[in-house]
MDAnalysis code that builds the backbone (N, CA, C; Angstrom):
import MDAnalysis as mda
import numpy as np

u = mda.Universe.empty(408, n_residues=136, atom_resindex=np.repeat(np.arange(136), 3), trajectory=True)
u.add_TopologyAttr("name", ["N", "CA", "C"] * 136)
u.add_TopologyAttr("resid", np.arange(1, 137))
u.add_TopologyAttr("resname", ["GLY", "ILE", "TYR", "GLY", "PRO", "GLY", "ARG", "GLY", "PRO", "PHE", "ALA", "LYS", "VAL", "ARG", "ARG", "GLY", "THR", "ALA", "ARG", "ARG", "ILE", "ILE", "LYS", "PRO", "GLY", "GLN", "VAL", "PHE", "SER", "ARG", "ILE", "HIS", "VAL", "GLU", "ASP", "ILE", "ALA", "GLN", "VAL", "LEU", "ALA", "ALA", "SER", "ILE", "ALA", "ARG", "PRO", "ASP", "PRO", "GLY", "ALA", "VAL", "TYR", "ASN", "LEU", "CYS", "ASP", "ASP", "ASP", "PRO", "ALA", "PRO", "PRO", "GLU", "GLU", "VAL", "ILE", "ALA", "TYR", "ALA", "ALA", "GLU", "LEU", "LEU", "GLY", "LEU", "PRO", "VAL", "PRO", "GLU", "ALA", "VAL", "ASP", "PHE", "ASP", "ALA", "ALA", "GLU", "MET", "THR", "PRO", "MET", "ALA", "ARG", "SER", "PHE", "TYR", "ALA", "GLU", "SER", "LYS", "ARG", "VAL", "ARG", "ASN", "ASP", "ARG", "ILE", "LYS", "GLU", "ALA", "LEU", "GLY", "VAL", "THR", "LEU", "ARG", "TYR", "PRO", "ASP", "TYR", "ARG", "ALA", "GLY", "LEU", "GLN", "ALA", "LEU", "ALA", "ALA", "ALA", "GLU", "LYS", "PRO", "GLU", "VAL"])
u.atoms.positions = np.array([
    [-0.683, -3.545, -3.806],
    [0.119, -2.611, -4.397],
    [1.570, -3.381, -3.648],
    [2.399, -2.755, -4.211],
    [4.174, -2.359, -3.504],
    [4.033, -1.154, -3.208],
    [5.231, -1.113, -1.893],
    [5.720, 0.192, -1.802],
    [6.194, 0.217, -1.301],
    [7.363, 1.725, -1.487],
    [8.723, 1.092, -0.594],
    [9.466, 2.639, -1.310],
    [10.796, 3.296, -1.128],
    [11.070, 3.933, -0.994],
    [11.389, 4.159, -2.865],
    [11.161, 5.614, -2.714],
    [10.916, 5.268, -4.761],
    [9.570, 4.944, -5.611],
    [8.469, 4.243, -4.612],
    [7.201, 3.927, -4.955],
    [6.381, 3.713, -4.483],
    [5.021, 4.829, -4.643],
    [3.993, 5.095, -3.321],
    [3.657, 5.919, -3.768],
    [2.992, 6.703, -3.301],
    [2.065, 7.459, -3.610],
    [2.267, 9.378, -3.753],
    [3.317, 9.165, -2.320],
    [4.006, 11.274, -2.968],
    [4.611, 11.232, -3.469],
    [5.049, 11.069, -4.951],
    [5.561, 11.389, -6.119],
    [4.508, 11.982, -6.704],
    [3.038, 11.171, -6.675],
    [1.943, 11.838, -7.569],
    [1.284, 13.422, -6.847],
    [1.171, 12.545, -5.290],
    [0.945, 13.350, -4.175],
    [1.153, 14.872, -4.370],
    [3.036, 15.048, -4.557],
    [3.723, 16.437, -4.644],
    [3.566, 17.364, -6.137],
    [3.031, 16.379, -7.152],
    [3.220, 16.769, -8.279],
    [1.421, 17.344, -8.025],
    [0.641, 16.599, -7.317],
    [-0.438, 17.100, -7.066],
    [-1.655, 16.672, -8.850],
    [-0.770, 15.052, -8.924],
    [-1.665, 14.948, -9.373],
    [-2.579, 13.048, -8.952],
    [-2.055, 13.138, -7.675],
    [-2.731, 12.351, -6.914],
    [-4.546, 12.440, -6.999],
    [-4.937, 11.282, -7.048],
    [-6.688, 11.084, -7.308],
    [-6.765, 10.152, -5.845],
    [-8.003, 10.764, -5.470],
    [-8.922, 9.959, -4.084],
    [-10.155, 9.813, -5.105],
    [-10.082, 9.410, -5.553],
    [-11.768, 8.222, -6.057],
    [-11.905, 7.172, -5.045],
    [-13.474, 7.423, -4.936],
    [-14.508, 6.988, -3.879],
    [-15.260, 5.835, -4.552],
    [-14.918, 4.753, -4.045],
    [-15.912, 4.019, -4.662],
    [-16.348, 2.976, -3.437],
    [-17.417, 3.002, -2.781],
    [-17.443, 2.562, -1.605],
    [-17.345, 0.936, -1.998],
    [-17.002, 0.608, -0.465],
    [-16.729, -0.642, -0.637],
    [-15.118, -1.306, -0.989],
    [-14.595, -0.300, -1.487],
    [-13.749, -0.616, -2.098],
    [-12.201, -0.481, -1.236],
    [-11.277, -2.004, -1.307],
    [-9.880, -1.614, -0.794],
    [-9.216, -2.788, -1.089],
    [-7.556, -1.923, -1.127],
    [-7.021, -2.772, -1.847],
    [-5.382, -3.487, -0.656],
    [-5.043, -4.786, -0.858],
    [-3.823, -5.140, 0.099],
    [-2.257, -4.313, -0.888],
    [-2.265, -4.156, 0.627],
    [-0.469, -3.603, 0.117],
    [0.656, -4.411, 1.240],
    [1.975, -3.939, 0.370],
    [2.707, -4.277, 0.818],
    [4.282, -3.439, 0.943],
    [4.575, -3.543, 2.125],
    [6.253, -2.251, 1.875],
    [7.316, -3.692, 1.300],
    [8.445, -2.845, 0.554],
    [9.141, -3.761, -0.323],
    [10.449, -4.826, 0.875],
    [10.560, -3.516, 1.582],
    [10.808, -4.657, 2.911],
    [9.969, -5.710, 3.626],
    [9.155, -5.635, 3.881],
    [8.261, -6.299, 4.342],
    [8.303, -8.206, 3.508],
    [8.345, -7.525, 2.360],
    [8.911, -8.474, 0.929],
    [9.678, -9.281, 1.202],
    [10.737, -8.578, 1.259],
    [12.034, -9.092, 2.016],
    [12.248, -9.946, 2.632],
    [11.728, -9.850, 3.668],
    [12.089, -10.397, 5.128],
    [11.180, -12.053, 4.838],
    [9.933, -12.043, 4.305],
    [8.861, -12.758, 3.505],
    [9.972, -14.314, 3.355],
    [10.487, -13.404, 1.822],
    [11.559, -13.964, 0.978],
    [12.405, -14.754, 2.097],
    [13.672, -14.429, 2.718],
    [14.291, -14.847, 3.636],
    [13.785, -15.161, 4.829],
    [12.510, -15.595, 5.236],
    [12.361, -16.371, 5.895],
    [11.801, -17.509, 5.011],
    [10.809, -17.720, 3.940],
    [11.061, -18.409, 2.928],
    [12.152, -19.247, 2.735],
    [13.286, -18.690, 2.485],
    [14.352, -20.340, 1.909],
    [15.229, -20.131, 3.885],
    [14.672, -19.616, 4.767],
    [14.844, -20.617, 5.873],
    [14.204, -21.852, 6.683],
    [13.165, -21.997, 5.775],
    [11.952, -23.025, 5.936],
    [11.416, -23.327, 5.129],
    [12.401, -24.133, 3.910],
    [11.622, -24.373, 2.553],
    [10.840, -25.144, 2.601],
    [9.666, -24.899, 1.958],
    [8.196, -25.601, 2.017],
    [8.240, -25.754, 0.361],
    [8.951, -26.472, -0.226],
    [8.636, -26.464, -1.959],
    [6.915, -26.569, -2.094],
    [6.877, -25.659, -3.165],
    [5.289, -25.640, -3.758],
    [3.873, -24.515, -2.817],
    [4.554, -24.257, -1.011],
    [3.711, -23.652, -0.202],
    [3.650, -22.278, -1.089],
    [2.324, -21.741, -1.139],
    [1.672, -20.414, -1.155],
    [1.695, -19.089, 0.212],
    [2.117, -18.189, -0.200],
    [2.482, -17.534, 0.404],
    [1.781, -15.568, 0.089],
    [0.935, -15.714, 0.692],
    [0.146, -14.151, 0.007],
    [1.038, -13.234, 0.924],
    [1.158, -12.327, 0.013],
    [2.190, -11.248, 0.985],
    [1.072, -10.322, 0.768],
    [1.115, -8.891, 1.892],
    [0.441, -8.063, 2.532],
    [0.338, -7.711, 4.033],
    [0.226, -6.218, 3.796],
    [0.485, -6.059, 5.168],
    [-1.386, -6.673, 6.014],
    [-1.681, -6.201, 7.438],
    [-3.072, -6.407, 8.181],
    [-3.954, -5.799, 7.644],
    [-3.790, -4.318, 6.895],
    [-4.952, -3.129, 6.801],
    [-5.376, -2.964, 5.277],
    [-5.415, -3.982, 5.096],
    [-6.952, -3.674, 3.280],
    [-7.678, -2.292, 3.409],
    [-7.176, -1.256, 2.638],
    [-7.835, 0.108, 2.919],
    [-7.644, 0.847, 1.666],
    [-9.105, 1.865, 1.762],
    [-8.981, 2.382, 0.461],
    [-8.035, 3.290, 0.241],
    [-8.647, 3.016, -1.548],
    [-6.689, 3.927, -1.875],
    [-6.927, 5.463, -0.916],
    [-8.376, 6.024, -1.421],
    [-8.492, 7.946, -1.036],
    [-7.845, 7.694, 0.262],
    [-8.144, 6.694, 0.960],
    [-7.531, 7.206, 2.456],
    [-5.771, 7.162, 2.403],
    [-5.117, 5.819, 1.363],
    [-3.493, 5.863, 1.473],
    [-3.379, 7.509, 0.987],
    [-4.206, 8.038, -0.052],
    [-3.672, 9.164, -0.957],
    [-3.400, 10.341, 0.275],
    [-5.040, 10.406, 0.711],
    [-5.157, 11.343, 1.915],
    [-3.793, 11.407, 3.077],
    [-4.009, 10.163, 3.238],
    [-2.819, 10.038, 4.969],
    [-0.958, 10.625, 4.038],
    [-0.885, 10.169, 2.893],
    [0.480, 10.690, 2.494],
    [0.678, 12.222, 2.161],
    [-0.702, 12.741, 1.541],
    [-0.843, 14.139, 2.136],
    [-0.969, 14.981, 3.034],
    [-0.991, 14.460, 4.459],
    [-1.076, 15.084, 5.414],
    [0.436, 14.878, 6.115],
    [0.968, 13.764, 5.321],
    [2.407, 12.918, 6.455],
    [3.521, 14.512, 5.364],
    [3.054, 15.356, 4.207],
    [3.854, 15.727, 3.460],
    [3.500, 17.189, 4.199],
    [2.514, 17.069, 4.605],
    [1.161, 18.537, 5.014],
    [1.209, 19.920, 3.531],
    [0.851, 18.283, 2.613],
    [0.440, 18.866, 2.023],
    [-1.224, 18.767, 1.543],
    [-2.243, 19.632, 0.576],
    [-3.784, 19.489, 0.801],
    [-3.796, 17.986, 0.102],
    [-5.330, 17.827, 0.478],
    [-5.380, 16.462, 0.632],
    [-5.874, 17.225, -1.032],
    [-6.133, 15.671, -2.071],
    [-6.584, 16.431, -2.921],
    [-8.635, 15.791, -3.095],
    [-9.146, 16.772, -3.639],
    [-10.150, 16.597, -4.088],
    [-10.747, 15.192, -4.051],
    [-11.956, 14.739, -2.813],
    [-12.162, 13.208, -3.052],
    [-13.502, 13.447, -4.897],
    [-13.441, 12.502, -5.713],
    [-13.635, 12.192, -6.947],
    [-14.267, 11.239, -6.944],
    [-16.018, 11.062, -6.999],
    [-16.942, 9.574, -7.184],
    [-16.573, 8.587, -8.106],
    [-16.164, 7.511, -8.112],
    [-16.200, 6.496, -9.028],
    [-16.860, 6.713, -10.475],
    [-17.929, 6.978, -10.059],
    [-18.842, 7.115, -11.138],
    [-18.737, 7.570, -12.447],
    [-18.656, 9.287, -11.387],
    [-18.438, 10.739, -12.160],
    [-16.936, 10.373, -12.634],
    [-16.039, 10.086, -12.003],
    [-15.126, 9.917, -12.024],
    [-14.266, 9.837, -13.878],
    [-13.747, 11.517, -14.485],
    [-13.160, 10.800, -16.156],
    [-11.744, 10.260, -15.657],
    [-11.462, 9.317, -16.256],
    [-10.651, 8.250, -15.916],
    [-10.413, 7.575, -17.494],
    [-9.206, 6.373, -17.692],
    [-8.919, 6.147, -19.082],
    [-9.619, 4.655, -18.755],
    [-9.927, 3.621, -20.020],
    [-10.322, 2.339, -19.558],
    [-9.448, 1.284, -18.807],
    [-7.988, 1.650, -19.004],
    [-7.207, 0.753, -18.217],
    [-7.235, 1.766, -16.778],
    [-7.685, 2.863, -15.952],
    [-7.612, 3.221, -14.726],
    [-8.927, 2.840, -14.174],
    [-9.728, 3.330, -15.230],
    [-11.725, 2.544, -15.156],
    [-11.462, 1.210, -14.645],
    [-10.360, 0.110, -15.184],
    [-11.349, -1.030, -14.566],
    [-9.994, -1.708, -13.344],
    [-9.439, -0.555, -13.109],
    [-7.846, -1.159, -11.844],
    [-9.239, -0.795, -10.999],
    [-9.442, 0.779, -10.845],
    [-10.769, 1.055, -9.978],
    [-12.423, 0.215, -9.821],
    [-12.104, -0.733, -10.856],
    [-13.896, -1.368, -10.241],
    [-13.371, -2.593, -9.923],
    [-11.707, -2.857, -9.417],
    [-11.954, -4.054, -8.542],
    [-11.419, -3.945, -7.073],
    [-11.489, -4.441, -6.546],
    [-11.595, -4.415, -4.967],
    [-10.584, -5.946, -4.317],
    [-9.770, -6.027, -3.338],
    [-8.845, -6.829, -3.439],
    [-8.142, -6.637, -2.174],
    [-8.510, -7.729, -1.663],
    [-8.371, -8.246, 0.223],
    [-8.187, -9.494, 0.248],
    [-6.721, -9.336, 0.647],
    [-5.865, -10.476, 0.737],
    [-5.465, -11.167, 2.206],
    [-5.763, -12.055, 2.963],
    [-5.054, -12.504, 4.278],
    [-3.781, -12.733, 4.344],
    [-2.643, -12.742, 5.576],
    [-0.988, -12.986, 5.492],
    [-1.283, -13.676, 6.638],
    [-2.165, -14.703, 6.522],
    [-2.050, -15.326, 8.115],
    [-0.787, -16.493, 7.959],
    [-0.371, -17.003, 6.640],
    [0.789, -18.231, 6.284],
    [1.785, -17.784, 6.935],
    [1.847, -16.512, 6.644],
    [3.522, -15.852, 6.309],
    [4.024, -15.271, 7.987],
    [3.021, -15.081, 8.627],
    [3.205, -15.516, 10.212],
    [3.622, -16.981, 10.826],
    [2.513, -18.013, 10.646],
    [1.979, -18.706, 11.360],
    [3.146, -20.091, 10.542],
    [3.443, -19.995, 9.304],
    [4.145, -20.688, 9.169],
    [5.650, -20.292, 9.165],
    [5.889, -18.929, 8.890],
    [6.952, -18.852, 8.261],
    [8.029, -18.053, 9.461],
    [6.390, -17.537, 10.569],
    [6.896, -17.127, 11.988],
    [7.428, -14.911, 11.517],
    [6.383, -14.694, 10.351],
    [6.993, -13.365, 10.279],
    [6.517, -12.467, 10.989],
    [6.787, -11.333, 11.341],
    [6.433, -10.314, 12.140],
    [6.381, -9.047, 11.507],
    [5.621, -8.796, 10.250],
    [5.484, -7.387, 9.388],
    [6.489, -6.346, 10.775],
    [6.880, -5.541, 9.594],
    [8.029, -4.304, 10.305],
    [6.894, -2.215, 9.788],
    [5.901, -3.110, 8.671],
    [5.342, -2.486, 8.181],
    [3.957, -2.665, 8.442],
    [3.029, -2.941, 9.685],
    [1.689, -3.996, 9.858],
    [0.942, -3.026, 8.708],
    [0.702, -1.840, 8.607],
    [-0.174, -1.096, 7.790],
    [0.584, -0.528, 7.084],
    [-0.067, 0.290, 6.100],
    [0.177, 1.676, 5.406],
    [0.520, 2.360, 5.835],
    [0.134, 3.093, 7.156],
    [0.420, 4.555, 7.775],
    [1.726, 3.934, 8.242],
    [2.174, 2.341, 9.201],
    [3.429, 2.995, 9.876],
    [3.943, 2.617, 8.369],
    [4.191, 2.068, 7.624],
    [5.499, 2.123, 6.513],
    [4.999, 3.405, 5.300],
    [4.172, 4.566, 5.265],
    [4.582, 5.190, 4.610],
    [4.799, 6.809, 6.013],
    [5.134, 5.832, 7.244],
    [5.470, 7.079, 8.352],
    [6.761, 6.863, 8.139],
    [7.584, 5.559, 8.117],
    [8.961, 4.981, 7.845],
    [9.701, 6.602, 6.238],
    [8.773, 6.200, 5.414],
    [8.852, 6.333, 4.395],
    [9.001, 7.864, 4.356],
    [8.459, 8.346, 4.937],
    [8.460, 10.412, 4.496],
    [9.243, 10.525, 6.172],
    [9.759, 9.857, 6.886],
    [11.018, 10.439, 7.981],
    [12.100, 9.817, 7.236],
    [12.700, 8.753, 5.991],
    [13.501, 8.289, 5.850],
    [13.713, 9.687, 4.482],
    [12.831, 10.406, 3.789],
    [12.677, 10.806, 2.775],
    [13.683, 12.726, 3.147],
    [13.282, 12.590, 4.832],
    [13.521, 14.039, 5.781],
    [15.089, 14.475, 5.681],
    [15.500, 15.642, 5.087],
    [16.656, 15.529, 5.252],
    [17.786, 16.218, 6.900],
    [18.105, 15.317, 7.184],
    [18.692, 15.612, 8.758],
    [19.352, 16.607, 8.922],
    [18.877, 17.409, 9.788],
    [19.462, 19.036, 10.730],
    [20.987, 19.237, 10.794],
])
């Protein structure tokens, strides 16, 4: 999924609505919006009509890890883990959690020369958390 300022797990963690659904083997690829912008700039600088690029960071991760890390960064309790099969959720949420999406980003690095600013969700969430903190 795409995350960045105003878009990510922090709001749900703060509201207490974030869920840590555990489904063994499930991972999702993510990308910070700033990395999307730099890939777009690189593709404009090196046009290759018809080329397709997967935009994601280097670390597909289970969603429950992302939620737990976000809670830790905010200094809030990590939401309780709930097994996928036992979790109550809407059909739409169940279909989302039923999937697993692992994508590779080799082409953006090799063909476009991109070095990700946020190579994993930890780096991206750390930057977002730091940007949210008021300066003293």
